[in-house]
C-alpha positions as CSV (number, residue, x, y, z in Angstrom):
1,M,30.3,10.7,8.5
2,S,28.7,7.3,9.2
3,F,28.8,4.8,11.6
4,T,29.2,1.0,11.0
5,P,30.4,-1.4,13.9
6,S,33.0,-3.6,12.8
7,N,33.7,-6.8,14.7
8,E,37.8,-6.6,13.6
9,I,38.2,-2.8,15.4
10,S,36.8,-2.6,19.0
11,L,33.7,0.0,19.9
12,S,36.1,2.5,21.8
13,D,38.8,2.4,19.0
14,Q,36.3,3.0,16.6
15,L,34.7,5.8,18.8
16,L,38.2,7.3,18.9
17,A,38.5,7.4,15.0
18,I,35.1,9.2,14.4
19,E,35.9,11.4,17.5
20,L,39.2,12.6,15.8
21,Q,37.8,12.8,12.2
22,L,34.8,15.1,13.9
23,S,37.5,17.2,15.5
24,T,39.7,17.7,12.7
25,Q,36.5,18.9,10.6
26,M,35.3,21.1,13.2
27,K,38.6,22.5,13.5
28,A,38.4,23.3,9.6
29,L,35.4,25.3,9.9
30,Q,35.4,29.1,9.6
31,Y,34.4,30.8,13.2
32,N,34.1,34.4,13.2
33,Q,35.9,36.8,15.7
34,H,34.4,36.1,18.9
35,V,36.5,32.7,18.7
36,A,40.0,33.6,19.4
37,Y,41.0,30.1,20.9
38,I,40.0,26.4,20.1
39,Y,41.0,23.6,22.3
40,D,40.6,20.1,20.9
41,P,41.5,17.7,24.0
42,V,40.8,14.8,22.1
43,E,44.0,15.5,20.3
44,Y,46.7,17.2,22.6
45,A,45.1,15.0,25.6
46,Y,44.7,12.0,23.4
47,N,46.9,9.9,25.9
48,L,44.1,10.7,28.8
49,H,41.2,10.7,26.3
50,S,42.3,7.2,24.8
51,Q,42.7,5.8,28.1
52,F,39.0,6.8,29.0
53,T,37.4,5.7,26.1
54,R,39.3,2.5,26.1
55,K,38.8,1.5,30.0
56,F,35.2,2.2,29.9
57,C,33.5,2.3,26.8
58,Q,34.4,-1.6,25.9
59,S,30.5,-2.5,24.8
60,A,27.4,-0.9,23.9
61,K,25.9,0.8,26.9
62,K,21.9,1.5,28.1
63,I,22.7,5.3,29.2
64,L,24.5,8.1,27.7
65,F,25.2,11.4,29.3
66,L,25.9,14.0,26.7
67,G,27.7,17.0,27.7
68,M,27.9,20.0,25.0
69,N,31.4,20.4,25.0
70,P,34.9,20.4,27.1
71,G,35.0,23.0,29.7
72,P,38.0,24.6,30.7
73,W,38.9,22.8,33.6
74,G,37.6,19.7,32.9
75,M,38.1,18.3,29.4
76,S,40.4,20.8,28.4
77,Q,42.8,19.8,31.2
78,T,42.0,16.1,31.2
79,G,40.9,14.5,27.9
80,V,37.5,13.1,30.0
81,P,33.8,14.9,29.4
82,F,33.2,16.5,32.9
83,G,36.6,15.5,33.8
84,E,37.4,17.1,37.3
85,V,41.0,16.7,38.1
86,K,40.7,14.8,41.0
87,V,38.1,12.3,39.6
88,V,40.2,11.4,36.6
89,R,43.3,10.4,38.6
90,D,41.8,9.1,41.8
91,W,38.6,7.7,40.9
92,M,39.0,6.7,37.4
93,R,42.6,6.0,38.4
94,L,44.1,7.3,34.7
95,S,47.1,8.9,34.4
96,G,49.4,10.3,31.6
97,E,50.8,12.9,29.8
98,V,48.8,16.0,28.5
99,G,49.8,18.3,26.0
100,H,48.9,21.9,24.9
101,P,46.6,23.5,22.5
102,I,48.3,24.8,19.5
103,K,47.1,28.6,20.4
104,E,46.7,28.8,24.2
105,H,44.9,31.8,26.0
106,P,47.2,32.7,28.9
107,S,44.6,32.8,31.5
108,R,43.4,29.1,30.3
109,P,46.5,27.2,30.5
110,V,46.5,23.6,30.3
111,L,48.2,21.7,32.7
112,G,46.8,18.2,32.5
113,L,46.3,16.2,35.7
114,A,48.4,18.9,37.5
115,C,45.7,21.5,37.1
116,H,44.4,22.8,40.6
117,R,41.2,24.3,39.2
118,S,37.9,22.7,39.7
119,E,35.5,21.4,37.1
120,I,32.3,22.6,39.1
121,S,30.1,20.6,36.7
122,G,32.3,17.8,36.5
123,R,32.5,17.6,40.5
124,K,29.1,17.4,40.9
125,F,28.3,15.2,38.1
126,W,30.9,12.4,38.9
127,G,30.8,13.2,42.9
128,L,27.1,11.5,42.4
129,F,28.1,8.6,40.7
130,Q,31.1,8.0,43.2
131,E,28.3,8.3,45.9
132,L,25.7,5.6,44.5
133,C,28.1,3.6,42.3
134,K,31.4,3.4,44.7
135,E,33.3,2.2,41.6
136,P,33.8,3.6,38.2
137,Q,33.2,0.1,37.0
138,H,29.8,0.1,38.6
139,F,28.7,3.2,36.6
140,F,30.3,2.4,33.3
141,R,28.9,-1.1,33.3
142,H,25.6,0.1,31.5
143,A,26.5,4.0,30.9
144,F,29.2,6.3,29.1
145,V,29.8,10.1,29.0
146,Y,30.3,12.1,26.1
147,N,30.5,15.7,24.6
148,Y,28.5,16.0,21.2
149,C,31.1,18.8,20.2
150,P,34.8,17.7,20.9
151,L,36.3,20.9,20.6
152,A,36.2,24.2,23.1
153,F,35.8,27.6,22.0
154,L,37.2,30.9,24.1
155,S,37.0,34.4,23.2
156,S,40.0,36.8,23.3
157,S,39.0,37.5,27.2
158,G,39.3,34.0,27.9
159,K,35.2,33.5,28.2
160,N,34.6,30.2,27.6
161,I,31.8,30.1,24.4
162,T,29.5,26.9,24.3
163,P,27.9,25.5,21.1
164,A,24.6,26.7,22.6
165,E,26.1,30.3,22.2
166,F,26.9,30.2,18.6
167,K,23.3,31.6,17.6
168,Q,24.5,35.0,19.2
169,Y,27.7,34.8,17.6
170,Q,27.5,33.4,14.3
171,P,25.3,34.8,11.4
172,K,24.8,31.2,9.7
173,T,24.8,28.0,11.2
174,C,27.5,25.5,9.9
175,Q,26.8,22.1,9.1
176,L,29.5,19.3,8.8
177,T,29.9,17.6,5.4
178,R,29.0,14.0,6.1
179,G,30.7,11.7,3.9
């Protein structure tokens, strides 16, 4: 996968295309028995995710805040990195329907903007920038937020498995084929 900016396609649409390609490639990888559920909010929450990307990533940025992967009560619900529901709905002013993962853990249901659980890291992260910037346009003028892994991984018990934990679960490191 390579990134060559195009003048004909917007930066946000190029980013969305890359994310969809990456999530498709990552879902095709073989994971061991510890990964029982894979959530792909870039796909099932595409409505909100694409609104977020198109609204706030219209130009090159000086600062990139990088997260690992979607959390169960943030991006897995909203399609937005560190996607605390109240922040996405009330501060970013995004709205829309969210679908469901192909296989959904009963204790980690995807409820979209109707989710009442809080993404603690998202509440803290966005809370700081709400206080400092007041309006999202001020924050996103120079910054963007992105997860380097678009997928969320859950064990059979519903425990979130982060990419950093794969070393203890995976006997070999998987690499994506770049084309």
